[in-house]
N, C-alpha and C positions, 0 to 999 in steps of 0.2 A: 685825407684820402686813404687812411689806414684801413685795411680790411676790404677795400674795394678794388674792382678791376677797371682798367682804363683802356678805352678803345680810341685809336686815332684813325680817322677816315676822311677821304675826300668827299665833298658834298655830292651825293648821287642824284640830286633833283635836277641837275643840269649837266649835259654831256661835257666832259672834260672841264668841269668847273675849277676855278682857281682857289676855291675855299677849302681849307682843312679844318675839321672840327674834332672835338674830343667829346666822348660820352663816358659815363660811369655806370657801374652796376655792382651790386653786392653778390650777384651770381652770374657767372659768364654764360649760363644757359637760359637766363630769364629776361633777356632784353636789356638794352642799354638806354639810359635816359640822361637828363641834365645836359643837353647839347650846349657846348661852349665853343665859340669861335677861337681857333688857335692861331691861324696864319692865313693870309691871303697871298697866294703865289702871284707875283707881279707879271710874269711873262705871257700867259696865254691870251689869245683873242685879239680882236681888232683894237681894243683899248689897252692891251697889255704893253709891256715895255718894248716889244719888238714891232708894235703897231701892225701886226700881221695876223689875219684871221686863221691862217694855217697852223700857227704855233699852239701846241697843246702842252698841258702839264698833267702828270699822273703819278700814281704809285707812292703815296707817302709811306715812309717806313721809319720806325723808331729804332735807333741804334743804342740799345740798352747798355752795351758794354762801354759806350762813350758818354753816357748820361751821368748826371750827378744826383745827389739827394734832392736838390731843389729844381733841377731842370732836365729836359729831355733833348737829346740831339736827334733831329728828324731830317731825313733827306726826301727828295722827290725828284722826278725826272722831267725833262723838257725835251720835246721833239717837234717835228713839223710833219704835217700831213702832205706836204709838197714832196712827192717822190719822183719828180722829173730828174733826168740825167742831163742837165744843161747848165751852162755857166751862171745863169741868173736864178737857178733853183735855190731854195733856202739853204740846204746843206752845203752847197758849193760856195754860195755867197758868204755864209757865216758858219763855219764848222763848230763854233762854240755853242750853237743851239743845242746840239745833242750831247748833253752831259748832265750829271746829277747836280743838284743844288742842296745846300745844307743850311739849317737854322736851328737855334735853340729856343725852346718854349719853356716858360716857367710852369712848374706843376702847381695846380691850384688845390 
């Protein structure tokens, strides 16, 4: 990957997709190619770990200062579209929903 730029992005072909992809380019202004799957966020959607269609994941972010030569530390956020103020609403039922998650990805 020497001499290339790396872009980490959530898949934008599906709203609040759980897929995080990486792309590379020799020029940051000339488009990124070589799409590679990096991580599947397990939380969002009806088939996600919460089994709740209101749960979304978003905003993957590389923490370069905590990354190493062979891996990147990446975070993303999880939240719920259920904004009701009731005891059975997602945020009241499980406040751990709304917090960042972290994982390490090997640099290819």
